[in-house]
Structure formats: C-alpha cells, structure tokens
N, C-alpha and C positions, 0 to 999 in steps of 0.2 A: 118477667122475661123480656129482654130488650129486643125490639123489632129490628130486623136487618135493614140497613139503609138501601134505598133504591136510587139509582142514578142511571139515566138513559145511556150515558157513555159506557158504563161498565156492562150494561145489558147488551148493547150492540157489539162491543168488543168481544164479549163472551160468545155471542153467536158466530162472529167471524172466526174466532179461535176454534170453536167446535167444528165448523165447516172445514177449515183448513186441516185441523188435527185428524178428523175422522176420514174425510174423503181423499186426503193426500196419502194415507197409509193403509186403508182397509184392503187394497189389492194385495199388498205384501203380507199382511196378516192372514188373509184368506189363502194365499199361496202357501204360507208356512204350515197352516194346519192341514191343508189338503195334501201337501207333500208327506205329512206324517200319517196319512191314511184315513183322515176324517171323511165320513159320508156327507152328503149334502145337508142332512138335518143336523149332524154334529157340527159341521162348519158354520151353519147359521147360528146354532147355539153358542159356539165359540165366539163369534163376532158380537153377539148379544152380551155374553158374560164379560168379555173383555171391555166393551164399551161402558157397561154399567159399573164394572169394577173400577175403571179409571175415573168415572164420574163420582161415585160414592167416596173413593179415596181422596179426591180433590176437595170435595165438600168438607170432609172430616178435617183434613189438614189445614185448609184455608180458614175455616171458621175457628178451629182450635188455636192456631198460632197467628191469625190475622196477617198472613203473608199470601201473596198470589202464587200458591203452590199448585201449579198446573201439573196434571198427571197424564200419562199416556200409556199405551201398550208399547212394548219394546219392539220398535220397527227393525233395528239391527238384529234383535233376537229372532224375529219372524223371518228375516232374510236368511239367517243362519239355518233355521229349520227348513226353509224352502230348498236349500241346496244340499241338505243332509239326507242320508239314507234312513228310512223309517226303521224303528226297532222291530225285532222279530215278533214282538207282542202286538204290533200294530198301533193304532191310535191310543190304546190303553197304556202302552209303554210310554208314549209321548206325554200323556197326562201325568204319569208317574214322574217324568222328567220335569214337567212344569211345577209339580209340588215340591220336588227336591230343590229347584232353583228358588222357589218362593221361601222355603224354609231357610235356605242359606242367606237369603235377603233379610229375613227376620233376625237370624243370628248375627249378621254383620251390623245390624242396628244396635244390638246390645253388647256385642263382643268386638271391641275395636280391632283386635289383631286380625280378624278375618277381613274386615273392610280395608285395613292397611295392606294385607297380603294381596288383595285384588288390585289396590291402587299401586302396589309396588311393581307390577308388570309394566315395563316401559311403555309409555303411550305410543311411540312409533310402532312397536310390535303389535299392540292391540289394533291400531289403525290399519296396519298391514294385513292382519287377519281379516278385519272387516272388509277392506277393499278387495281382498281375494275372494271372500264370500260373495260380494256384490257383483264381481266382474261378469260371471256367467249370466246373472239376471239382467244386467245392463246391456249385454250383447243381444238379447232376444229381439228387441224392436228392429235392429238393423239386420239380423239374420232373417227376420220375417219379411223384409222388404221385397226380395225377389219372389218369395212364395205367396205372399198375400199383400200386395202393394196397396189395395183399396182398403185394407184394414190398418196396416202399420203406418202408412203415410199420413192419413188424417190425424192420428193420435200424436205422432211425432211433431207434425207441423203445428198443431194446436198448442202442444206443450212448449215448443220453442218460441212461437210468436207471442203468446200470452206472457211467457217468461221474460221477454224483453221489457215488458211494462211492470210486471209484478211476479216475482218468483213464488210468492205465497199462493197465488191463485193459478199458477201454471198447471199443477196437477189436478185441482178441482175442475179446471176448464177441460182437461183431457178426459176426465170422468164424464163430463157432459157430452163430449164427442163419442165416447163409448156408448152412452145411452142412446144417442142418435143412430149409431151403427146397429144397436139392438133393434130399434124401431124399423130400420131399413131392411135388415135381414129377416125380420119376422113379420113384415108388412103391417106394422102397427104394434101396439102394446098388448102382448098376450095376457090372458087372465092370470092373476096370482092367487094360488090356493090359500096361502096363509100370509096375511099382512103382519100380524103380531107373531113374534117369534116364540116357539115352544122350547123350553129348556130341555136339554137331553143330558142325562147324567152318564158319565163314563167312569167305570170303576178302574182305578189306577193299577198298573202292574209295575213292581219295582224289581230292579236287577242291577248288577254291576255295570252291564253294558248301558243300561238306561242312565245310570248316574254319571259314568265317565264319558259316555259318548254324546249325551244330550244335556243332562241336568247341570253339571258343573260348567261346561262351556256356555250354556245359556245364561247362567248366573254371572259369569265373568264378562260376557259381552254386554249384558244389561247394566251391570255395575260400572264398567269402564266407559261405556259410550252414552249412557243415559243418566243414571243416578248421580254420579260424581259431577258431570257437566251441568246437570240440572240445578244442583245445590250451588255450584259456582256462579251460575247466572243470577240466582237470587241474591247471593252475597255481593256480586258486582253491582247490583242495583240498590244496595244499601240495606238489604234485609239480612237478618241473622237467624235463620231457621235452625232448629236442633237437628242436624243431619242424621244422627243415629235414629231418632224417632221417625223421621221421614222414611228412611230405608226400611225400618221395621214395619211401618204401616203399609207401605206399598207391597212389601213382601207378604204380609198377612193377607192382604186382598188378593194377591196372586194365588196363595194357597186356597182361599175360599172359592175363587172363580175357576180354578184348574179343573175340578171334577165336571164342570160344564163345558170343558174344552178350551178354555182361554189360556194363552201363554202369558208370559210375565207382564205384570203391571209395574210401572216405574215412574220416577220423577221425570218430568218433561224438561227439555231445554229450549227448543225453538218457540213453542207456544208459551212457555214461562216468560220468555223475553217479551212476547207480545202483551202479556198481562202486566208486566212490570213497566211498560212504556207509558209515557205521559199521556198518550192518546187514550189509555184505558181510564184514567181519571186524573185531574189536576193535582189531587192530594194523594201522595204515596201511601198514606195510611188507609185509604179507601180502595186501593187497587185490587185487594184480595177478592172483592166482589166480582171482578171480571172472571177470575178463575172459578168462582162459585157458579156464575151463570153458564160458563162453558161446560162445567160439569153437569148441570141440569140438562143441557142440550145433548151431551154425550149419552146420558141415560135414556132420553127420548129416542135418539138414533138407535140405541141398542134394542129398545122394544120392537122397532120396526126393521131389525136387521134381516129378517127372513125375506122381506121384499128386495133388499139390496142384493143378497146372495142369490135370490131367484133370478134377478135380472143379469147378474154376473154369469150365471149358468147358461143363459140364453145368448151370451155374446158369441160372435163368430170365432172360429178357431184362431188362436194366437193373439186375440185382442187383449185378454187379461194379462198375458205375458208381456205384451207391448206396454200396457199401462203400468205394470209393476216396474218394468225397465226404466221408463222415463221418470217414474216417481222416485227412483233411487239414484238417478244419475248424478245429481248434485251432492248427494251423500257420498257416493263413490269418489267423485272428484276431490272433495274435501278430505276424506280419509286417506286417499292415495297421496295427496300433497303432504299431509301431516306425517305419513309413514316415512317419506324419504327426505323430509326437510332438515333433519339433524344428521350431520355427517358421521358422528360417532356411532350411531345405531343403524346406519343405512344398510350395511351388509346383512345384519340379522333381520331387518325389516323386509329386505328384498327376498331373502330366503323364506320368510314367513308367508309373504305374498305368493310366491311361486308354488310353494307346497300346498297352500290353501286353494289356490286357483286350479291346481292339478286335478282335484276331485278324487284323490286316492282314498281307499279304505283299507286299513290294515288292523288285524286283530280286533275287529269290531269297532274301531275308532275312525271317525271321519277325517277328511282333509283339514278342516278347521282346527281340530284338536292337535293333529300332527304338526300343522303349521305353527301353532302357538308353542308347542313343546320344543320343536326344533329351534325356533327363534329365541326362546328363553335360554335354551341350552347353549347356543352359540354366544349369546350375550354374556352368560356367566363365564364361559371359557375365555372369552376375550378380556373380561375384567380381571381374571386371574393371571393370564399370561402377559397382557400388555403392561409395560412398565408404568 
C-alpha cells in the first residue's frame, strides 16, 4: 500500500480551507435546519453529520481521482431552507426532503438527462431565485442596528474591516466577534455539557409537499449553484474529474447523512479554488492532498459541533442572524449581479427575484419554488413568441 505524500504546504492550506469553509457557513447551515424545526440536539447532530459527510466525501473523491475535490455542505441550499416554511411533519419532513434531494443527486450522476435538465434552467433565473432567497437574510444585520446596535455593529464592522484585507477571513473574523459577544453577555465562558456531539437519528417523512416544496428545489439550488460550478472550477484549473461520479458520490453521502439531520452535501467551488491554487502545492498533481487535509479537519470540527452549537445558542438575540447576513452578503451581491447581467433574460430574472423575495406560499409551495416556476414559464413564453 502506497503511503500518502506529506507536504507542509498542503497541510496548512487544508487547515485554512477547513476554517474558511466551516466557520464561514455554519451559521447559515444552522439557521437552515433550525428553520425546519430542528431541536438543539438535532441541530448539533445536523452540523456534525454535515461536516463529517463533506469530509469523508472529499477524502473518497480526492484519493480516488487524485484531484483537489473539495466538498461542502450546500450553503445556498441551507439559505433556501432558512427562509422556507417548515413542512407540516416538522423536521422529519425536512429530513425526507434531504433524502429526496440526495437521491436526485445520485440519479443525476448516472442519468445524464436529469443533470442536463437542472443545467438547462437559465443561470440568470437560478441566480435570481438565489438572490431573492438571500435578500431577507442579508437585511437582518441592518434591521438589527436600531434594535440591538451593540450586537449588530461589532459584527458588521468586523466583517467589513477584515474584508478590506481578506474576503476569505472576513466571516471567520465575525465569528470571533460573536464569540467575544457571548463571553461578554454571559460574563465569561459558560460550562458546556457535551463537547463531543451525540448523533440524533430522525426518521424521515415523505409526502408530495415535502418533495415539491423542499426536496426538488433543494436539489436544483445545490446542483446549479454548487455542483456544476465546483466541477467547472476543477476543469478551469486543468483537472478533468468525472463529473457524474462526483455528483453521485456527494448525493450518496447526502442520503447517508440526512437521517442525522444534515442537508445536502455538494461539490465545493470557492474552497476548491483554494485547493487548486499554486499556494496549495507547487506540483499540480500533489494538490489533491490539500483537499484531503481540509476534509480531515472538517471531520474533527464535526465531532465537536455540539460545542459550536452550544455557544451559538448562548449568543445574544439577533447575533446569529447578523452573522448569517454578513456571511451571505457577497454571495447575494454576486448572484444578483449574475441575475441581471444578461439583457435577454433580465425580465424573467427580475420576476423570479421579486416573487422569491415576496415570501409568498401558495398550495403548500414556497416563494422560491413559485419564483423559479414563474421565471421559467416567462422565459419559455418569450422564446416561443419572440421572433
């Protein structure tokens, strides 16, 4: 058995990638499962399962194909969950949706028409739906300013000032500020009952409303904003990963981690770019080890997720919402710009954005689903009627 190569550069790159990947997005992931009705113990289990899932998936893919296949939990998918109404079955219904999204991911890896169908939705419409989902979350820090200025202002300022020097560390720095606020509001570090996370199994509930209202949209958002761009990043850096097998693998890990509360596992884009960079290793053929080390740290973070969620629960009111808002602000800016950048699809993208941002719910389907449906319908009508 061949020993894995060790290089200090890949080790430190992996650590940085894991810190950025985990601490930049766990507030959104946590908000998503809590909005679906997860209890504190279920939320801790979800963070644990999601982190370990993306760690194990990255190890499998990176070692199998010798490419820096960085894996993440679906941050846009979690944001979609955070603004969606929970299913009548509670968190059990959400777990059913997570499994459906994962199964669709597996199918898309082996059955190309499904992947092509998800990719056929015009990118501006998908980005408009995503920006509509993110808008209400990104407004929270600024709405909190008059109500809780001593909470919102430190988080906003930390994120903004650190972001002038390094965008990658702007959100982790805001997490540190949140930790300091917890210490301040609780007069020190309160005792943590459970440092190591206990897994909590949630038996899924399946229904039409679960599938159409949560499962299918979660699959589309994850595929369009994470899986496809993630593969594109690898190809742009000279790697040729088998896209179908990547989709099937992260989909399978999504299915396996869903009963423990985790939402979609997916191919990463931003952290993949960090692993593909020459700073990860001078030799492109050795950069896959950066993704492997990041994955190892993801698994370690997952084991201690209970401590992270415990501290989050001790945060002052509105603090976690402020943190999630600043964490998603650049994603919102990029998705909104992409949504209206093309004149041919600007009208349907604007409609998608407005409907999604409205927060309406009709016939059990949330605003994001209606935004996507209306945007696609207008797009098809325009194509048929325009000369």
